[in-house]
C-alpha positions as CSV (number, residue, x, y, z in Angstrom):
1,M,0.0,0.0,0.0
2,T,1.2,3.5,-0.6
3,V,0.7,6.7,1.4
4,E,-1.5,7.9,-1.4
5,A,-3.8,4.9,-0.9
6,L,-3.9,5.7,2.8
7,I,-4.9,9.3,2.0
8,K,-7.6,8.0,-0.4
9,S,-9.0,5.7,2.3
10,N,-10.2,8.8,4.2
11,I,-9.6,7.0,7.5
12,F,-7.5,9.8,8.9
13,T,-7.3,13.5,8.3
14,V,-4.3,14.7,6.3
15,V,-2.3,17.4,8.2
16,N,0.6,17.5,5.8
17,E,0.9,15.8,2.5
18,G,4.4,14.8,1.8
19,K,5.7,11.9,-0.4
20,V,2.7,10.0,-1.4
21,D,4.5,7.3,-3.3
22,N,6.1,5.9,-0.1
23,M,5.2,2.3,0.5
24,I,3.6,1.2,3.7
25,S,4.2,-2.4,4.6
26,N,4.3,-2.2,8.4
27,V,2.5,-0.4,11.3
28,F,4.6,0.7,14.2
29,C,2.9,2.0,17.4
30,C,5.3,3.6,19.9
31,D,5.6,6.8,21.9
32,L,9.1,6.4,23.2
33,L,11.3,8.2,20.7
34,S,14.5,6.3,21.5
35,I,12.8,3.0,21.0
36,A,11.1,4.2,17.8
37,M,14.5,5.4,16.4
38,S,16.2,2.1,17.0
39,R,13.4,-0.3,16.2
40,I,10.9,1.2,13.6
41,P,11.1,-0.8,10.4
42,E,11.4,0.9,7.1
43,E,8.2,1.5,5.1
44,S,6.2,1.9,8.4
45,A,3.2,4.0,9.2
46,W,4.2,5.3,12.6
47,V,1.3,5.8,15.0
48,T,2.1,7.9,18.0
49,V,0.9,10.7,20.4
50,M,4.2,12.5,20.3
51,G,3.4,15.5,18.1
52,N,6.6,17.5,18.3
53,M,9.8,18.4,16.5
54,N,11.6,15.3,17.8
55,T,9.0,13.1,16.2
56,I,9.6,14.7,12.8
57,A,13.4,14.2,13.3
58,V,13.0,10.5,14.2
59,A,10.6,10.0,11.3
60,S,13.1,11.5,8.9
61,L,16.1,9.6,10.2
62,A,14.2,6.3,10.3
63,E,12.7,6.9,6.9
64,V,9.2,6.1,7.9
65,S,6.5,6.3,5.3
66,C,4.2,8.5,7.3
67,I,3.1,9.6,10.8
68,I,-0.3,9.2,12.3
69,L,-0.9,11.4,15.3
70,A,-3.5,9.6,17.4
71,E,-5.7,10.5,20.4
72,G,-6.4,14.0,19.0
73,I,-2.8,15.1,19.2
74,V,-1.8,18.0,16.8
75,L,1.6,19.3,15.6
76,D,2.7,22.8,16.7
77,E,3.5,25.2,13.9
78,M,7.2,24.7,14.0
79,S,6.9,20.9,13.8
80,L,4.4,21.2,11.0
81,A,6.8,23.5,9.1
82,K,9.5,20.9,9.6
83,A,7.3,18.1,8.3
84,K,6.6,20.2,5.2
85,E,10.3,20.8,4.8
86,Q,11.2,17.1,5.2
87,D,8.3,16.1,2.9
88,I,6.8,13.8,5.6
89,T,3.1,13.0,5.4
90,V,1.4,13.5,8.7
91,F,-2.2,12.3,9.5
92,Y,-4.5,13.2,12.5
93,T,-7.1,11.0,14.2
94,E,-9.1,11.1,17.4
95,K,-8.8,7.3,17.5
96,P,-6.7,5.6,20.1
97,I,-3.2,4.4,19.0
98,F,-4.2,0.7,18.9
99,E,-7.4,1.3,16.9
100,A,-5.5,3.5,14.4
101,G,-2.9,0.8,14.0
102,I,-5.5,-1.8,13.4
103,E,-7.1,0.3,10.6
104,I,-3.7,0.5,8.8
105,Y,-3.0,-3.2,9.4
106,K,-6.3,-4.1,7.8
107,L,-5.6,-1.9,4.7
108,I,-2.1,-3.4,4.3
109,N,-3.2,-7.0,4.7
110,H,-6.8,-7.1,3.4
111,G,-7.0,-4.2,1.0
């Protein structure tokens, strides 16, 4: 699945549209940035409640496909600007982390 397909699914609200041709083959749910940085697989949709500049930095370094901010968390203006600069797609949802992760998992594995 691509980020573009996730956008078209309308499951989440797009906060920033970055690279839409990135592949999503995994879901990674984690809020501890040091663990995320060392363990997140490539081509992952990262579901987190950490909506700050460090999240954008980790996403860029780990080459994640996109970020989904769960539980109603929003990016501050500086972090949003950095996501735009880094061409990282960021989504927003009110859903809990687990539920958001399940939605992506279903799309990846069942279309």
